[in-house]
N, C-alpha and C positions, 0 to 999 in steps of 0.2 A: 482648863478653864472651869471656874466655879460659877454656878448660876444661883442667884439669890432672888427670891420672890417676896414681894410685899415688904418684908421686914429686912432692911438693909443695914449692914454694919460696915461702914466705910470710914476707917480712920477716925473713930470717935463719933460717927454719925449713928444715932440710936434709933430713930424712927423717921418716918416721912409724914409730913402734915398733909391733911386733906386739902389745904389751901395751895399747895405747891403744884407745879405742873407735873412733877413726877411723884404725885401722891400714891399712884399705883404703878409701880415700875418693875421692869425686869432688869436685873443687874448682872452683867457678865464681868468676871474678874480674871484678868490675864496676868500671868507672872512668867518668870523664866522657865517654869515647868510647861508652859503652853507655847513656847517658841520665842519668847522675848530673849534677846541676848543677855540682858540683865534688867533689874527691877527699878532702875532710876530713869523716870521719864521726864525729860527736861522741857520738851516742847511738843505741841500737837497742832498739825495744820493739814487741811485737805488740799488735794491738787485738782486740776481741771478734769482729770480722767476719772475721778471718783474714789481714788485711794486716800487713805489717811496716813500721813507721815509722822513718825515719832523721832525725836532727837534723844539719844541715850548716851551713856558714858562709853558705849562700845559702837559708836557710829549711828548711821541713820537706819530706820526700820520702816519698811512699807507694810501697811496693814490693809488687806483686802476684805476684811470681815471674817476671814477663816484662817488665813495663813500669814505668818510674819516672814518677811524677806529682808535680810540684813545687808547693808552696804557699809563696809568699813575698810580698813587698810589691807585686809586679806584679799579683797576683790577690787580695790581701787588704789591708784598710785598716790596715796596720801599718807602723811606721817601722823597726823593728829585725828583721833576719833571723836574728839569733843566738839560738838557743834552748838552754836549759841542760839540760833533761831532760824525760822523760815520766813522768807519774804516773797511776795508775789512778783512774777514777771509776765511779759506778754504771752509767753508760750507755756509757762508752768510755774515752777517755784525755784527759788534760789536758797540753798542751805548754806548758812554762814558759819565758818569756824574761824579760829584765830589766824590761820594761815591760808585757808582755801575758801573758794566759793564754788559749790557744786551746783550744777544745773539739773533740775528735775523735770523731766518731760517724758511722755510715752511710757510712764510706769517705771522709769529707770533713773538712777542718779549717776552722774558722770562728771569728771573734772572738766571744766570748761574755761575758755578764755573770754567769757562775756565780761563786758565792762560794767554791768549793772551792779549797783551797791558797792562799788569800790571804796566809797567813803566809809564803809563799815569796817574795813580792815585798817587798823592803825597800829603802827609799831610802838608809838609812844602815847599812852593814855593819861599822862600826867596833866595835860592841859585840856584835851577834848575827850569826852566819853560818849559813845553811841549807846543809847538806851535800846534794849532788845526786847522790850515788853515787860509786863509785870506778872509775877514777882521777878525782880532782877537781883540776884544774890550779891552782885558786886557794886550795885548802884551807890550805896552809902559807905562802901569800903574804899573805893578809889577816889582820892581828892582831886577834883577837877574844877576848872573855871567855867567850862562850857559843856553843854549837853546837846546831843543831836537826837531828834525824834524823827525816825524815817517815815516818809510818805510813799514814795515809789523808788524806782531804780536810780533816778537822778535828782530827786526832790526831797528835801527834808527841812525841818525847823531846827534852828540853832538858838539856844537860850543861854543867857548868863543869869546872874542872881536877880536882875531887874529889867532885862531887855530880851527882845525876841526878834530874830531874823528869819526871813523866808529865803531859802537857798534853792535855786534851780540851775542846774548845769554849772555849779560853782559860782554863780552870780548871786551876791547877797543883796537882799532887799530888807531894809529895816522896817519893822512893823510898829512896834510900840515900846514904850518904857513903862513897865508895870511894877507894882509893888513886889517885894521879895516873895518868892514862892519856893516850895520844895520840889525837887526833881521828880519825886514819886507821885506828885499831884497832877502832872501833865500827861496827856496821851493824845495820839493822832488817830482820827477815824475819818474815812471817806475824804481825805485830803485836807481836813481841818484840824486845828490844834485846840484842845479843850483843857479845862482845869476843873478839878474838884477841890473845893476849899475845906478847911478843917471843920467848918460849921455845916458842911453838906450842900453848899451851893455849887452850881455848875455854870461855867462861863466858856464862851467861844472866844479864842484869842487871836485869830488870824485876821484881824482888822486893826484899825488905829486905836480902837477902844474896846475893852472887854464887853462882850454881849452876854447878859445873863440868859440862862436857859430854864424853861419850866420843866417840871418833872411830873409825869402822869403815869397811870397804870397801877400796878400793885403798890400799896403804900410801903414806903421804906422807913418812915419815921425819922427820928433824929439820928444823924450820922455821928457815931462815936465808936472808936476802936474798929473802924472798918478796914477792909483790905481790898485793893483793886487787882483784878486779873485782866491784863491787857494782852490780847493775842494779836500780834501784828500781822501774822500770816493770814489769818481768817478775818481780820478787821472786826474783832468782837471785843466787847468789854463786859466784864462781870464784876459784881460787887458783893463782898461777903461782910455781913453785919448782923450782929445779934444771932449768930448761928444760922442765918438765912443766906442762901445764895440767890442773887438776882442777876438776871440778864438785862443789860441796858442797851437800848437800841435808839439810834438817831432816827426820828421819824421824818416824814416828808416835809414837815414844817420846821425842821431843824431843831426840834425839841427832843427831850429824852423820855422814852417809854420804858417802864420797868416791868419785869415779869419774874415772879418767884419760881425758881426751878426746884430748889431743895430746901428742906427745913432741917434744923439741927446740924448744920454744916460746920463742923469744927475744924477749921483749916490749920490751926496750930498743931493739933495732935495728928492730923492727917498728913501734913507735909505736902500740901497740894502745890504743884509747880506749874501746871498748864491746864487750861480748860478750852474745849471746843464744843459748840452747840450746833448740831445739824437741825436747822429750823424746819426744813421740809419734812423730814421723817421723825422729828422730835426725838432725836438721839443725842445724848450728852456723853462726851468723852472727857474723862478726868485723869490727869497724869499725876502720879505720886513720886515723891523723892526716893522712897524705899520700898513701896508696895506694888509697883507695876501700874497697870492700866485698868481703869474701871469704865465700863460702857453701860449707860442707862438707856432704856427704851420704854417709852410710855405704853402702857397697855391700852389697846383700842376696844376691848370688850369688857363688859361687866357681867357679874353673875348674881341672879336673884335666888335667895335661899330663905326658907321659912325658919331655919334654925331650930327646928324641933327634932331633937335626937340626932342620931348618926345617919339616918336614912334620908338622903336628899335626892332620891331618884324621881325624875319627872318624865311624864309622857304627854298625854293630851292636855291642852289648855284652851281656855275660851276667852274671847275678847269681851270685856265688860265696859260698856260705854266707849269712850275714845281713848282713854289713857289708863286702863287697868286690865290686868290679866287674872283669871281665876283658874285654879287648879283643883282637881278632885280631892286633893289632900285636905282642902278646907281653908285655903288662904287666897287672899287677893293681893296682888302686887301692883303698885301704881308707878307711873313713869318718874315720879319725883323721888322714888326710892323707899317709900313707906310700905309697910306690910300690915294687912288687916285679916283677922281671923273671921271665917264664915261658920257660925255655930251649927247650922243645919247640916252642912257637908261634914263637919267634924262629928256630928251626932250619928249620921248614917255610917260614916267611917269605914264601910266595906266596899266603897266604889273601887273598881279595878283600874281606874286611871287611863284606860286605853282609848276612850272615845267620848267626845262631847259634841253636842250640836245646839245651835241657837236659832229659833225660828223667827218669822217676821215680827212677832209680837214680843220678841226678846225673851220668850220663855226658854228655859234651859233644859235640855234633854241629856240625861245621864243613864248609864247602864252599869249593872253589877251582876255578872254571871248571866242568868236567864231573865233577870228582872230589868225592866225599863222604867225610868222615872221621868216625870215632867214636873219641873220646879218653876217657881215664880221668878220673874226677872230680878228681884232683889234677894233671891235665895232665902226667903223667909218661910216658905211652906212648899209641901209636895202637893201638886195639883192632881196628879194622876199617876198610876203605875199599873203594870201588867207583867205577867210571867209568860215566857216563850217556851215552846216545846224543847228547844235546845239552847245552848249558850249563844248569847248575842255577842257578835264579834265587833261590828262597826256600825256607826250611825252617820247619816249624811242628809243634810237639808239641801234640797235642790233649788232654793231661791223662790219657789212658789209657795204652796201650802202642803208640800208632801215631804214626809220624812221617810228615808229609805233605811231599812234595817237588814243587815247581813248576818246570818246565823252560821253556826258551826256545821250543822248537818241537815237543817230543814229548809234551806233555800233562802230566797229574798222575800221581804215583807215591806208593805207601805202603810203609812198612817197619815190621815189628813190632820195636820197640826192645828187647824182653826176650829175643830170640833171640840165641844166641851167634854164630851165623852167619846174619845176617838175609838174607831173600830179597826181592829187589826186585819189587814188584807194580805192574803198570800199572793205574791206576784209570780213566782216560779219556784220550782223545787230542784232544778238541775244545776244551780250555781251554789256551791257550798264552800265553807271555810273562807268566807270573804275577808280580805285584808284592807281594801281601800276602794272608795267611790270617787268618781269625778264626772262632771257633766260635759260631754263633748260638744253637744249643741242642744237645741230645744227638744229634739226628739230622740236623742241618743244618750244613753248612760253607759259609762265604762265601769266595769267592776273587776277589780284585781282580786285574785285568790292565791292560795298557797300552791295551786297547780296550774296557773296560767292566767291569761287576760281575756275578758269577754266584753263584747259589745252588745248592748241591750236596746232594742227598740221599745220605747216606753208606751207606744200606742198598740203595736201588734204583738208585743211581748216576745218577739223573735230574738233569740240569742245566738251569737256566733263567736267562736274562739279564734285566736290568732295562732297559727301554726308556728310562727317564728318564736313565740314565747311559750309554747306548750311546755308544761311541767316546770315552768319558772315560778319562783316565789316572788310575787309582786309585792314590793315593799310600800310604794306610794305612787300616786298619779297626780300630775299637775297640768291643768289646762291653762296654757299661757294666753295672755291678751292678744298675742300675735297669731293665735289659732293652732299652733302645734301643741302636742301633748307630750310631756316628759314622763318617762316611766323609769322608776328605780326598782331594782331587783336585789334579791339576796343571793349572792355568789355569781351573778351573771352580768353585773354592771348596769350602765344607764343606756336607755334607748329614747329616740325621739320619733314620734309618729307625725309625718307631714306629707301631704299630697298622696295619701293612701299608701305610703311606704313607711316601714319601720327601719330606722338606721341605728346601728350600735355606735355609741361614742367611744373614742379611744380611752384607754385607762391611763392613770397617772403612773409615775415611775415605780412606785412601790405597790401598785395594784390595790390601793386602799378603796378605790371606787367600785371594786367588785361587790362590796357590801354597802351600797349607798342607801341611806334611810329616807331622805326627803329632799325635795327641790322647792325653793321658794324664790321668787323674783323680787328685786328691789325696784325703786323708782328711777334708778340710774342705768338700767339696761343690763344688770348683772344678775346671775343666778347663784344662789348659795346652796351648797350640797353638803349634807351632814353624813358622816360615816362613823365607824367604830374607831377610827384613827385620826380624827380631826375634821376640819372644815375646809371646803374648797369653794373658790370663787371662779366663775367662768362667764365670759361675755356672751350675751345672747346672739349678737351679730356673728361672732366667731363660730358659735355652735351651728347656726343656720347656714353659714358659709360652708362648714364642713359637711353638713347634711346634703347641701346642693352640689357638693364636690367642687366648689370654687377654691377651697384650700385643702391642703393635705394634712395639716396639723391642727391641734386644738390645745390651747394653753390653759392650764389650771393653776391658780394661785392658791397656795396651801397655807393654812393657819393652824398652829398647834396651841396647846394650852398656855405656853409662855406669852401668848398675846392677850391673855386674860381669862381663859377658861380654867375651871378647876380640874377638868379631866378632858382627855382627847376623845373619850367615848360618848358619842351622842346617842340618843335613843330614837327608835322608830317603832314600826308596828302599831302606831296609833293614828287616830284621825280626829282633829288635824295634827299633822306632824310638825307644823310650824305656824306661827301667827305673825301677820304683818299688821301693825297698828295704822290708824288713819294718818298719823304724822310720818309714816315711813319706817318707824322703828320695827325691828324684827326680834322675835323671841324664839329660841330653839331649845327643846328639851334635851337634857344630858343626864348622865349617871350621877352628876353632882351639881344640881342646880339648873336654873334656866339661864342660858347664855343670851344676854340682851345687848343690842347695839343699834346704833343709827348708821346705816350704810353710807350716808352722805358724809359722815365724820371719819369713816375708815379711809386711811391713806394707803392705797395698795402700793407696796414697795416692790417694784418690778426690776428684774435683772437686765436692765437696758443698756449697760455699759459695754465697751469694746472687749474683745478677747486679746489677751497679752500672752506672749511666750516669755516666761521668766528665765528658764534655763534649759539648755540642751546638753545632755551628757551622753557621750559615746564611749562605752566601756568605762574607763576611769578618767577620761578627759572631758573637761567642760569647755564648750565652744560657745561663741557669741551667737545669739539668735539672729538670723538673717532670713531674707525672703528665699534665698537659695542656700541649702545646707549641703556641703560636701561630706560624704561619709566614706571611709575606707572600705574596700570590698571585704576585708576579713574581719569586720567588727562582729562582736558577739551579742551586745546588748545596747539598745538605745533608749534613753528616757527623755521625754519632753514634758516639762512642767509648765502648765498653763494656768492662767488666772483671769478673773474678771471681778472688779470691785463690786461686792454685794454684801450688805450688812443685815439683810433680812434672813428669813429661814433658809438654811442651806438646801433644803429639799426643793426650793423654788428655782435653784440654779442648776440647769442640766446641760452638760457638755456631751457632744457626740462627735465622733471622728470617723473618717473613712479614708483608707489608703488605696489609691488607685494608680496602677502603673500606666505610664504614658502609652497610649495606643490601645489600651484595653477597652473593649466595647461592652464588658459585662455591666449589669445593673449595679449601681453604687449601694454598698452595704454600710449602714450606719451603726456604729458600735458605741455604747455608752462609755464615757470616761469614768474611771473609778473615783471613789470619794476623795482620794488624795490628789485628784486632778493631775494625774500623771499618765501620759500615753507611753506605752512601752512596746518595743519591737525587738524581736530576736533577729538573727542574721537574715538578710534578704539577697536575692540575686541582683546582679548589677543592672543599672538602668536608671531612668528618671521616674520618680514617683511624685504624685500630688497628694499631700496630706490635707484633707479638708477638715476643718474644725468648725462646728456650729454650736449655737446655743439659742434657745428661744429668748426673745427680748421681752416677752410678756404678751399682753392682749394685742389683737390686730391680725388675726388670720395667720399667714406664714411670715410673721414678724420675727426675723432671725438675724443674729450677728454671725458673720462668717469670716474665717481666716484661712488662707491657703498658704501652705509652705511647700516649697519644692525641695525634695530630697534627691540628691544625686549620689547613688552608690557607685563608687569607682569600679571600673572593669578589672577583673583579675587579669594577670599577665597572659593567661591562655585565652582571654576574650578580646585582647587588643588586636588592632588591625595588623600591627607588625608581626605578632605571634601567628595570626592566621595566614599572613603572607608567607612567613617562615615555614609554617606547617604545610601549606600548599606546595611550597618549593621543595620541602623535605619529602612530601608524598610523591611529588613529581619526580624527584631524584630517585626515590626508592623504586617507583614504577619504572623509571628509566634504567636503573641498575638491574632490576628484575628482568626487564625485556632485553637489556644488554647482555646479561648473563645467559638468558635463554637463546639470544641470537648467537652469542659466542659458542654456546654448546652446539647449536645447529651448524655454526660455521666450522667448529671442530669436527663435527660429524661429516660435514661437507668436505673439509680438508682431508679427513681420513679417507672418505670416499674418493676424493680427488687424488690423494696419494696412491690409493689402491688402483684407481683408474690410470694414474700416471705410471705406476709401476707396471701395470698390465700393458699400458700403451707403450711404455719404454721397452718392455720386453718385446712387444709386437714390432715397435720401430727398430729395435736392435735386430730382430729376426729379419724384418723387411730390409734394413740397411745391409745386413750381411748378404741377404739374397740379392739386393741391388748391387752391392760390391762384387758379389760373385758373378752376377750377370754382366756388370761393367768389365770385370776382369776377363770374363769369357769373351765379351765383345772386343775388348782391347787385344786379347790374345789372337782372336780371330782376325782383327784388323791388321795386327802386326804380321800375322802369318801371311795375310793377303799381300801386304806391302813387301814383305821379305820375298815372297814368291815373285811379285812383280819386279822387284829390284834384281833378284837373281836372274829372272827371265830377261830383263832389259839390260842390266849393267854387268851381269856376269856371263849369262849364257851366250849372248851374241858375241862379246869379245873373245870368249873362249872358243866359240865356233870358228871365229876368224883365225885365231891362233892355230887351231887344229888344222884348218885348211892350209895355212901358210906352212906350217911345220910338216904337215903330212904330204905335201907336194914333193915328190922325189926329184931331187936334182934342181929344185927351184932355188935360185940363189936369193939370199935375204940381203937386200940392199940396205943402205944406211937409213933410208927413209922408213922402210918397213921395220927396221930394227928399232927406230925411234917410236914407231906406232906401237910395236909390241911392248916396248918399255913403258910407254904411257898407259897402255891398257892394263898391263900388270900392276902399274903403280896405282891406277884408279881402282882396280879390283882389290888391291890390298887395303887401301884406305876405306873403300866401301865396306868391306868385310869388317874392318876395325870399327867403323862407325855403327854398323848394324849391331855389333856385339855390345858396344857401349850403350846404344839406344835400348836394346833388350834389357840390359842390366838396370837401366834407369826406370823402367816400368815397374820394377819390384823394389826399388829403393826410394824412400820418401823422407829421409832425415837429413840433418845438416852435419852428420858426423864426418863428411869428407870435405869440409870447408878448409881452405888454406889461402895464404896470402899470394896473390898473383900480380906480377908486373904486367900490366896490360900492353905496354910497348913490346916487351919481349915476347908475350904470347902471340900478339898479332904478327910480329916479325917472324916467329917460328913457323906459323901457318903459311905466311906469305912465301917463305923460302921454299915451301913444298911445291907451291904452284907456280913459282917464277919460271922454271924451265919451260912448262907448258905455255905459260903466258908469253914468254919471250918468243916462243916459236910462232905464236899467233900475233906477234907484234903488239903485245899488251903490256903496258907499264903498270906495275903494282907499286904504289907509293904509300908508305906508312908515315903519317904525319903526327902520330901520337907522341906526346912529350915523354921522353924516357923517364923512368922512375915513378910513373903513375901506378900506384899499388892499391889493390882492394882485396877484401876478404870475400871469397866466392868459391863455389864448387868448380874447381879448376877443370875437372874431367868433363862436366857437362858444358861448361863454357867453351872448352876446347872443341867439342863436337859442333856447338852452334857456330863458332868462328870458321871452322873447317868447311862446313856445309855452305855457309853464306859466301865464302871466298870461292868455293868450288862452283857454286851457282853463278857467280859473277863472271868467272873465267869462261864457263861454258856459253854464257849468253852475250859475250862480248867478242865479236869477230876481230876487232882491232880497236885500239884506243887505250883507255887508262882505267885503273881501279884505285880508288883512294880509300885508305883505311885510317880511321881516327877514333880515339878513345879518351874519355876524360870523366871526371866526377863533378856533379852539380846538385846542390840541395839534397844531399844524402842519397843520391842516385848515381848509377854507372851508365854512361851513355856511349854506345858503340855505333859508328856511322860507316856504312859500306856504300860507296858511290861508284857507279860504273857508267861507261858511255856506250853500253851495248844496246841490245834490242829491247830491253826492259821486260816487264812482266805484263801478262794479259790483264785487262781492266777488271775482269771478273775475279781473277785471283787477288788483285789488290783490294777490291771491295770486300771480299771475304775476310782478308786479313785485317783490314782497317775497321770494319763495321760489326762484324759478328763475333765480338770477343766477350766472353763471359768468364769471370775469374774462376780459376780452379776447374775449368771444364776442358775435357779432352778435345783436341782439334778434330780428331777422327769422328767425333759424335756430332759435330756442328755443321759441317758442310760436305756432305758426301757426293754432291752432284758436280762439284768443281774438280777438274783434273789437276792435281798437283803431284809433284814428285815426292819420293820418300824422304829426300833430304829436307825439303821445306816442312813437311809434316813433323819430322824429327825435331826441327828447330822450334816449331810452335809448341810441341809437347814438352820439350826440355825447358823452354822459357817458363812454362807454367810451374815447373818444379823448382825453379830458382827465383820465383817472384818477379819475373820479367815480362815485358811486352814488346811487340814489334809493330812498327808502322812503316808502310811502303808508299813512296811517292815517285813521281817521275823526276829524273835528273835533267831538268831542262828539256831540250827537244829529244834527246836520246838517252837511253839508259834508265837505270833505276837507282833510287836513293832509299836505302834501308836503314831505319833508325831503331836500335835496340836500347831499351831502358830497363835497368835492373835495380831493385831496391837494395841499398847497401845494408848489410847485416852488421849490427853493432858488435 
């Protein structure tokens, strides 16, 4: 951007006339080097948000006063970047191209399906042509019968060579038949159609008859070779004639008011394509066909200079009358711009310029080093002078008749100004190096020095300092009409004394106010503060609200030399440091002239527009701005570009931001946004953040615009609920495995211990078992021995004794019956011995190695045949009813003993009757039945046999109290060896029924 001051060169424009609105203007020139996509500006229009939009050969451009934002086919789904014009809509603007209508609102351009201005897009222009403003490069190139002049989205005027129609929602209303006119002579403003004729007359055409319009304002003269600039979007009309640029406005009486904006405006050489005039802030935008954008801004301040030499440094100044200012340099400046030399001051010539005072009789008091002068009101003569012991620093007239003089080293003095020969009075000696005086009230004088601020009681001469400002260089003091006292310092900023308290005011962004020279209040409630870096304006109400802590912020509006100063460096250290004239004008001394202005004519340009988010860039990806912005967790860099339309001084637009994580209770920290208006972040932890963006809107306490964006940084995979659940499960599994392994180790140790215990137990059990077996064997052997002894005693000894008696009797004949008894006894003794032998053998044999197939019928028959002789002698019938051929696998030897003993027992216990033998197999079992009709068995013996049976237990161990014979014991013992059992019942009324059941061995 190039800045052109006072002398402007704009496409053939050589100078600016004093009669034009922009006779003293600031010109900013923007080209493609400043951010424009290219230098051809076809159209310029503002929107409702405060932006200025440009149509170029490379799409639309939004201008916020600082930065250009381009909207073309690279960011929009459009094919054609050539736009014809802008038109107003209810919500914003419509940008018209040959193929598209873009909707512009909220600072953005987007393709829309709005139906507004559809009549603008015509595929065939051979019959109807829509005028898009002036100049229109194609207006006289395209041959058409009808021309359309847009009014709004659905309304327009349609003309032919001599007729006019008013069209609303495609309904045509015929207006009038008029003389032939040229298309470039018609334009529509504020809903009306107007014509400018070749001879410079203006007519309104939207009625049955043309209505002539009067022209007033700046004189236009005879219209010849003029050119019309019609801006449809801004509804403005400009006229270029005789190298002058006029702004034409339809006034409230529907007449035309003209204002000269520029002089020597050569539109032919300049190639001007579009003009927009911001009437509020007096800013002129001019678009060029090849040279980019020019922005004119009227200067609001003027500078008074005497023009004598290169030294235009000014300090103290004195009001002369109501409309003139006098400076010690020897010149008088009047409000009408004239300058007058004062010979006496020029003659003295050595005045140091730092202090001037005027008393009630308008006598003027000047100082030069140690000399004090009293001059006549008209500056024609010196009335009185005196020399002080030390240098005189400042002079102050208190409004009565007393002049206060502050010196370098000898304290304060006073003089009665109404005396013809004033007498110098020493007031005090403890206040030296005086810099400024002000009257706090009727009895108190404040004196600023290079080492602090003092309060002086003019009656008691008591002085007191302010500790808050100790060692501060007091630059100026201002007692305001509202009672507070403003204090400016050198290097410490500005303070306000109110209600017995001194409050420091906040500094500006660049801290220029640290070295504030002077404060002066205008008639509109604003204070103007001079510094070495420019001029500041601050609201009195805002400052007092800050002092009373009703607001937290204080807004300063900054002005720099582009507003009309010759330099940004104002001067201070003088009294008075500024002068306000009776008409309200203010004059401020600077390093290059007196800055002069009327505060009522100053238009404060405040940054009061909304905040917009233009672009959000996450790493290399650009995302659409939204209220909630999703950000990946692994991003590295985020850039948020913001804007707010403001065409004033960039230093008046301040953005601040604060990033706060949701749930954070810490105090909000506000960080200034950089000059590029970009907020940048590096990587952040996951979570929801609130990005607060603020900017002061101008005066009014805490008057701020605010925008809140919600940033959601995605959770990393390790922060998700699923991951945490998986992690917990994994940890639980690890813990489980750990404890499981530990338990297994303990279990193994326990198993090892258990095995060791089992081994020891097994060994002990084996030993115990062996001992028990040995004990059982011994018991068994003892029992067998007892039974054998009993059997021998009962069954062998007695028969043998009988035989011995019979045989031993000499000569005793053995009859047949005795022979039979002997035979039977011997027979029984034989089988008894045989059974005992087999029984004894069975006690030491426990395997199945002696199994063999036995025919049960034959085995029973064999044993029955042994006892039949005895049975027959006792008249006992032994009957074997077993089916022949019934064979089983069994220990034949043990079975034979069992059968033998049971038959023997039946024969013995049956006096006469029958014995029935039966054997068969059933359900894998051998069943033997012995039924007799004898005397049966005792009940105790039957109970013992039937009820006290424990598998694999010896009968000799179970029932020792029951008297049984050895034969029955042998049966029970032998049955246990062959997996058999015995059950005894009565056989009807007499006898016994013995049932033997043996498991079949497969």
